[in-house]
N, C-alpha and C positions, 0 to 999 in steps of 0.2 A: 647924620646918616651913617649907617654902618655898612654900606655897600663896598664891594671890592673896588679898589682904585681903578678909575677909568671905565667903570661899567655902570652907567646911569640907570640901567633897567633892573638892577637887583631889587630895588625898593619900590618899583613902579606901582605895584598893587597897594602897598601900604600908603604911599604918597596919595594915591587916588582916594583911598578910604578916608584919610585925615582931611583931605580937601572937601570931600562930601560932608563929613561930620561938621566941619567949620561952617560951610556955606548953607547946609540944610538945617542945622540945628543950633550950633553955638553962637553964631553971629547974629541970630535973630532973637536971642533971649538975654535976659539979665538974671544974675544969680545973687542970692543973698549970702551964701557961704560956700565953702569948699565942698561940703557934703552934697549940696544941691548940684554942683557941677559933676561930681562923681556919679550921682544918681542919673543925671541926664545922659552922660556918656554911656553908662550901662544900658539904659533904655534904648539909646540909638544903636548900640551893638546888637541888641536883640532884634530891633526893627530891621537893621541892615541885613542880618543873616536869615531871618525867618519871614519877613513881610515885604521888603523892598524888592521890586522886580528889577533885574539887571539885564540890560539890552545885550551886553557882550556874551551872555550865556543863554541866549534864546528867550529872554523875557521871563525868566524863572528866578527863584530865590537861590542864593548861594547854598543854603541848606538842602534844598531839593536837588540841586545839581550835584552836590557832594554825595548824597544818598544814591543818585542814579549811577554815578561813577563807581561807587563802592560795590554795586551789584554786578558790574561788568567783570568778566574773567580777566585775570592779569596775563599779559603776554610777556613771559619771562625770557623767551628766546630772542626777542628783539625783531622777529620777523612778522610781517603783516599777512 
C-alpha cells in the first residue's frame, strides 16, 4: 500500500476494487497461463467501469457517473 502513514482511507477505493476483482472473478476461475490472467483482468476492468452497477453512486456505472460529473459546471470559488 502506498497510502500516507496513518491514513487508511487513501486507498479505500482501490482496495475495494481489488477485493471485488478477486471475489467476483479471479477466485472463481482457473488460468492456464499469465496471458489468460491479464486478459481476464482487462475484461473485468471494462465490466467494472462500463457494465457493473454500483450502489454507492446510485446504481449506475462508474463511467456514466464520471460523464455526469464532467458535464457539471465547476465551482472554482469554493462557495455553494
